[in-house]
N, C-alpha and C positions, 0 to 999 in steps of 0.2 A: 587577510586578516585586515584590521584597521590599525591605525597608530597605537591603537592601547592594547594590541596584541588579540583582541577578540576575533574569533572564527565569524566571517560573514560570507561563507562559501552557501550557506542555507538561504540567505537573503537573496543572493546572486541568482541561485536557481529559482527560487519563487518569482522574483520579479521578471527575469527575462522569457523563463518557460510559459508563465501565465499570459505574458503578451502575446507569445507564440500560438498558444491556443487559441485566444480570442480573435486572433487575425483568421484564423482557419473556421471561424463562426461556433467554437466551442465555449461553452459557457462553465467553467469549472466551479464546483462546490467543495471546499476544502474541508475534510474532518479530522478532527483532532482527538487523539487517545485521551481517555480518561483513567480511571483507576481500574489495573487489570484484576481479572478474577482470581480467587487464591490459588486456583488449580493451575494458574500459570506461572507460580513461583520457580518449578522446576526449570522451566524452560528459560526463564529470563535469568537464573542462574548460571545455566549453560552458556548463555549468550557472553555474559559478563566474564565468565572464563576463557571463551574464546577470544574476546577482545584484549583480555591481559596477554594473553599468548602471543597475539598478532602483534601487541604493543612491543614486547620483547625481540620478536623476530624482526621488528620494523627497523628497530634500533642497530641490530646486526647488519641489517641490509644496508643501512645509512652508513656504517663503519666501515663496510667493504665496498661499498659505491655501487651497488648492484639495482639498476634504476627500476628493472621490471620489477624486481621483489619489494622496491620501496613503494611502487605504485600498488602493487598488489596487497600488501600487508597495510597500506594507508586507508584502503577503501575499507578493509575489515574492521579498522580500530575507528571509524566514523560512529559518532554518536550524536542523536538528538536529544539535547538536554531541555529542561524546563524553560530556561530563557530562551533557548532557539525557538520553540513552539510559541512563546510569548511575542518575540519579536517578528515572527513570521506572521502572527493572527495581526499585528500592529500593521504592518506593511499592506496586508491584503485589505484591511479597513480601510487604508489611505488611497488605495488603489480601486476602491470599489466593489471588490470581489467578496461574494457571500462565504463564511465560514459556518462550521457547526463544532460545538464542544461535545463529544460524546460522553455519557455517563459512565461508559466503561471501555468497552474494544472499539477502535474505530472502524475496524472491517465491519463490525455487526452493525453499527450507526450507518455506515455507508449503505450496506445491502438491504437495510430498512428503507432507507429513503428510495431506493431503486423499487422496491417490492410495493412501495406506495403509490409509485408512478411520479413521484417528485423529480427525478432524475432518469436520464436516458439509459444510463448503465453505471455500474460500479467501476470505477479505475484503479486497479491495483495488480502487483504482481503475484498476490496471495491468493491460491485458490480457495482460501478459506471463506472469501465472498459468497462462493458458491454453496457451502455449507452453512451460511448464514442466512441464506435465503435469497439473494440476489438473484434477479432475472436475467440480467445480463452482465457479464463481467469483460472489461477490456484490459488487457495486458499490452505492457509496451507502447502506452499512449504518447508518452514524451520521448521513447527513445526510437532512433532509427539508425541506419547505417549496419556497420559489421561489430560484432562483440568479440571477444577473445574469450574462450571457453578455459574455465578454471583449471590451472595446472596445466594447458596442453599449448603447444605453438598451432593453435588452430582456430580461424576466425568464421564465425556464422553471421548470415544476414539477418538483422532483426528487423521486425516489421509489427506495426500493432496488429492485435489480435482480439477477434470478438468470439465471446463462447456464449451461446445461448442456452441458459439451463433447461429449459423444456426441450430443447433437440437432444440436449446430450443424454438427459434422462430417457428418452424415447429410444435413442440409439442403443444404449446399455441394457435397456429394458428393466430398469429400478426405478424405485421412488427417491426422493431427497432423503428422506430418513435412511433408506439401506445406502446411499452414498456417503451419508454421516458413519454409518456402522463400518463401512470400508474404510474410510479415513481413520476411524479410530482405532481399528486393527493394523493398520501400517503406523499410525503415529500421528499426534496433532500436537499443537503448542500445549496442550493439558496432560499429554501423556506422550512426550517426544520420542521414548522408544517401542511404542506400540507392543505389539506381540513381537518378540523375537523369532525370527525365522519366517514370518510372513510378509511378503511383498504386496505389491498392488494387484497382481495375476492371482494370487493364491487368496487373498482377502475379497477379491470379486467372486470367485468360483464358490468361498464357502457362504457367501451372503446370496448368491443367486440358488444355492442350493437349500440354505436353513432359514433364509429370509430377514433373520435378524441375529444378533450376537448371542443373545441368552438361548437359543434353540441350536446352537452348534454343537454337535457331539464333541465332547472334551478329548475324545481319542484322534479328533483331527487336529488338534492344536499342539504345536511343540512344546509349550509350556502352558501352566494355569494363568489365568488372567487375573493379575492382582489389583489392578486400579478399578476405579468406579465408573465403568462405562456408561452406566444410566445417567450419572450426574453429568459426564462429558457430553452425552448427547442432549441433555436437557438444555446445557449451555448454549450448543448451537440452534437448538429449536426456540428456545424461550430467552434470547440474551436481553441484556439490561439496555435499552435504546430508548430516544425520545424523539417525539413530533415537535419539531420547531414551531415556537410562537409567532413567528412573524415570517411572510414570504421571503424565501432564498433567491433574491433577485439581484442583478446588478445595481448599482448607485454610481453617481457621478464621481470620477477620483478627484482627489485634491492634490494638484500639482505641488504646491507649496508645502505640504506636509511631506510628500515623498522626497523632493530634494533635500529639506532638513534634515529627514530620518536617514536618507541614503548617502548624501553628498557631504551633509555637514557634518552628521554625528558618526558615519560609518566610513568616510573616504572614497566614496563611488566616484567614478569620473564623471564630473558634471556634464560635459558636453554629451557623452552616451547616453546618460539618464535623461536628459531633456530629450533627445531624440526618441528615447523608447517612450517617455510619456506622450509625444504627439503620436506615436503608433497606438498607444492603449485609448487615446481619446477619440481616435479615427475608428479604431475597431469597436470600441463600446457604441459608438454613434451608429454604426452599421447594423450592429445587432439589437440595438435597445428595445425594437419592437418584437423581438423573437420570444415566443412563449415556450417553445420546446427547443431541445438541442438537435436539431435537425442537421446541422453542418456536421455529426459525425458519420453520416451516411457515407461520405466521400472517400472516408478510411479504408473501406470495405468492398 
């Protein structure tokens, strides 16, 4: 937090992680969410309730001094507010890093940019990118080392993961439309509960047998389908996206504005910020003429 009590962790992450990516030869394009589809209302309400419950548990953990639980529930209560998104865009502009404002779902916009060949891949933890049509999905791009599994005293090694949609569909012997139907049966952001009693294996078997949801023998379903699966399918196949009107390229960073914003307005350590700006400028210079994000190849 800064002296005014405002959260600045989002700026910390954007600034230092972006420079780390650029030093690896990776040119990031940040996509920001727009207005969510109406069908996502239930999922957003579920998330709100989960955060409220986590906030209550966080307070109890603080009172009892349970550090591990404090860390766990603190992560669950994090929110990206409109102001945080605005500040992140402002910082990225000063850094010379391109951004895109999605008209609706950020995942859909990122997938669209990838499908159009504008980006090497869509970088996200969310598999929805595949449903929205991304040709390549990278998970764990800025995560490395070990991660603790939820509610378990077990740590697993985390590495960047590349998923190529064409290879995945070929291996499963299904189409993208069928992958969407499988996801709908299991549950998506637009129908969080899916069809109760149907998991990934059962959904895959049903779609392999019947090809699409409307063909499934009703006797095979544990319960009737009450949600509008055709509308959900359409949201994945024809999402609201936009083609940027200007090239998504790096531009020269503005050190004075970065220092004003991070150091003077948000109380970042000036020496560290200046050192990182030097790294930023060096990385920018090295990749200025790069037209494609070939630096990603070294991760896999």
